[in-house]
C-alpha positions in Angstrom: 67.7 134.5 65.9 67.0 138.1 65.2 68.8 140.6 67.5 67.3 144.0 68.4 68.9 147.2 69.7 67.0 150.2 71.0 67.8 153.5 69.2 68.0 156.8 71.0 64.3 157.6 70.2 63.2 154.2 71.5 62.8 152.6 68.1 63.8 148.9 68.0 66.2 148.1 65.2 66.5 144.5 64.1 69.7 142.9 62.9 71.6 139.7 62.2 75.1 139.2 63.5 77.2 137.0 61.2 80.8 135.7 61.2 83.8 136.5 63.3 86.6 139.1 63.0 86.6 142.9 62.9 83.1 144.4 63.0 81.5 145.7 59.8 78.0 147.1 59.2 76.1 146.8 55.9 73.6 149.6 55.0 71.1 148.9 52.2 69.5 151.3 49.9 66.0 152.1 48.7 63.5 149.2 48.9 66.0 147.0 50.7 65.5 145.2 54.0 68.2 142.9 55.5 67.0 140.0 53.3 68.2 141.9 50.2 71.6 142.6 51.8 72.0 139.0 53.0 74.2 138.0 50.1 76.9 140.6 50.5 76.7 140.2 54.3 77.2 136.5 54.2 80.2 136.9 51.9 81.7 139.6 54.0 81.2 137.4 57.2 84.0 135.1 56.0 86.4 137.6 57.5 84.4 140.0 59.6 81.7 140.1 62.2 78.9 141.6 60.1 75.8 143.5 61.2 73.1 143.1 58.6 70.2 145.2 59.7 66.7 146.4 58.8 66.7 150.2 58.5 63.8 151.7 60.4 60.4 151.2 58.8 61.6 148.0 57.1 61.4 144.3 57.9 61.4 143.6 61.7 62.6 147.1 62.7 60.2 149.6 64.2 59.6 153.2 63.1 58.9 156.5 64.7 57.1 159.4 63.0 58.2 161.9 61.9 61.2 160.7 60.0 64.5 162.5 60.2 68.0 161.6 58.9 69.4 162.2 62.4 67.2 159.4 63.7 68.7 157.0 61.2 72.2 158.2 62.2 71.2 157.4 65.8 70.3 153.9 64.6 73.8 153.4 63.2 75.2 154.8 66.5 73.2 152.2 68.4 74.5 149.4 66.2 78.1 150.6 66.6 77.6 150.4 70.3 76.5 146.7 70.0 79.8 145.7 68.3 82.2 147.5 70.6 81.8 151.2 69.7 83.4 151.4 66.2 83.3 149.4 62.9 83.8 149.5 59.2 80.7 150.5 57.3 79.6 149.7 53.8 76.6 151.6 52.3 75.0 150.9 48.9 73.1 153.4 46.8 71.0 155.7 49.0 72.3 153.7 51.9 75.6 155.3 51.0 74.0 158.7 51.3 72.9 157.8 54.8 76.4 156.6 55.7 77.7 160.0 54.5 75.5 161.7 57.0 76.8 159.4 59.7 80.4 160.2 58.8 79.8 163.9 58.7 78.1 163.6 62.2 81.3 162.1 63.5 80.2 158.6 64.3 83.1 156.3 65.2 83.4 154.6 61.8 86.8 153.2 61.2 86.7 153.2 57.4 83.7 153.6 55.0 82.8 152.5 51.5 80.2 154.5 49.7 79.0 152.4 46.8 77.4 154.5 44.0 75.3 157.0 46.0 73.0 158.3 43.3 73.7 162.0 43.5 72.7 163.9 40.4 74.1 166.8 38.4 72.9 170.4 38.5 71.1 169.8 35.2 69.1 167.0 36.8 68.2 169.0 40.0 64.8 170.2 38.7 63.7 166.7 37.9 64.9 165.4 41.2 63.0 168.1 43.1 59.9 167.1 41.1 60.4 163.5 42.0 60.5 164.4 45.7 57.3 166.4 45.5 55.5 163.7 43.5 56.7 161.0 45.8 55.4 162.9 48.9 52.0 163.4 47.2 51.6 159.8 46.3 52.5 158.5 49.7 50.3 161.0 51.5 47.4 159.7 49.3 48.3 156.1 50.3 49.2 155.2 46.8 52.2 153.0 47.6 52.1 151.0 44.3 52.2 154.2 42.3 55.0 155.6 44.5 57.1 152.4 43.9 56.4 152.6 40.2 57.5 156.3 40.2 60.8 155.3 41.9 61.6 152.6 39.4 60.7 155.0 36.5 63.0 157.7 37.7 65.8 155.2 38.1 65.5 154.4 34.4 63.3 151.3 34.2 61.0 151.5 31.1 57.4 152.0 31.9 56.3 148.9 30.1 58.6 146.8 32.3 57.3 148.5 35.5 53.8 147.6 34.4 54.9 143.9 34.1 56.6 144.1 37.5 53.3 145.2 39.1 52.0 141.7 38.3 55.0 139.8 39.8 54.7 138.1 43.2 57.5 140.1 44.7 55.8 143.5 44.0 53.4 143.5 47.0 56.3 142.9 49.5 58.4 145.7 47.9 55.4 148.1 47.8 55.0 147.5 51.5 58.3 149.3 51.9 57.3 152.2 49.7 56.9 154.7 52.5 60.6 154.4 53.2 61.3 155.7 49.7 60.6 159.1 51.3 63.3 158.4 53.9 65.9 157.7 51.2 64.8 160.8 49.3 65.4 162.9 52.4 68.8 161.3 53.0 69.8 162.0 49.4 68.6 165.6 49.6 66.2 165.2 46.7 64.0 168.2 47.7 67.0 170.4 47.4 68.0 168.9 44.0 69.9 165.8 45.0 73.4 167.0 44.0 76.6 166.1 45.9 76.4 167.5 49.4 79.9 169.0 49.5 79.3 170.4 53.0 78.8 166.9 54.4 81.7 165.4 52.3 84.2 168.0 53.6 83.4 167.0 57.2 84.3 163.3 56.8 87.4 162.3 58.7 87.9 158.5 58.2 89.4 157.0 55.1 86.5 156.6 52.6 86.3 154.7 49.4 83.7 155.7 46.8 82.9 152.9 44.4 81.1 153.3 41.1 80.5 150.9 38.2 82.3 151.5 35.0 79.2 150.5 33.0 77.1 153.0 35.0 75.9 156.2 33.4 78.7 158.8 32.9 76.9 161.3 35.1 77.0 158.8 38.0 80.7 158.3 37.6 81.2 162.1 37.4 79.2 162.9 40.6 80.8 160.1 42.6 84.2 161.4 41.5 83.2 164.8 42.8 82.2 163.2 46.1 85.5 161.3 46.4 87.5 164.4 45.7 85.5 166.4 48.3 86.2 163.9 51.1 89.6 164.8 52.7 90.7 161.2 52.9 88.6 160.0 50.0 89.4 158.0 46.9 87.4 156.8 43.9 87.5 153.3 42.4 85.7 152.5 39.2 84.7 148.8 38.9 85.2 148.0 35.3 82.2 146.5 33.5 80.0 146.7 36.6 76.7 148.6 37.0 74.8 149.7 40.1 74.4 146.2 41.7 77.6 144.2 41.9 77.7 140.4 42.7 79.1 139.7 46.2 82.0 137.6 44.9 83.2 140.6 42.9 82.3 143.3 45.4 83.4 141.8 48.7 87.1 141.3 47.9 87.2 145.1 47.2 85.7 145.8 50.5 88.0 143.4 52.3 91.1 145.0 50.9 90.1 148.5 51.7 88.9 147.7 55.2 92.0 145.8 56.1 94.5 148.4 54.8 97.0 149.4 57.5 95.9 146.8 60.0 
């Protein structure tokens, strides 16, 4: 049964509640609804009460225009209220960027894991700003397929493979979420260059683990290290041999150990 909570602006946010134990919330990244975070949520639910939710504009959740990051932070606040007022939080990719905003806003997050938020370097900032501008133009023109293709291309997928993906059965469902790529772009600060938001990081109070794959690009490891060093109670862990997506049986024990430290 799908649960729903009303966010501060009246938007209904859909979520599944799994397992028993201390509460933990899973925050997915770009193109992800709660179906795509079901694997890590189910694994985590062996020891935690897990909230696996559809971010606004996705799946069974509602949406309210215009978008703002503060509204997504309010969504997390509403979910925290549903599980007793505080929780551990895990965010992946641009979902980690959203969690960083929530941490900086002072939400009652006990501990947080920011898994490979894709902040770029200063040298990449011009391209990132160009992506944000092009994405906005495509979405305003209703070209969701092209917006999704642009997203995959900028993340490093070869153009020929993107062309093949357009013919796959899953493409249409993912393209239906393409408007939320703009939400992730805003959360990551792409229009301003998409570099590590040190002002946000320095306002984070709870213990925070930044995860990055050892097989990820060197610039990703460097920017996530910068983020971890900027968070007052932050630390970096490099997952040897892993890339941007980590299998739940490998990832979840890392989350469990960090969440349960000091309990």
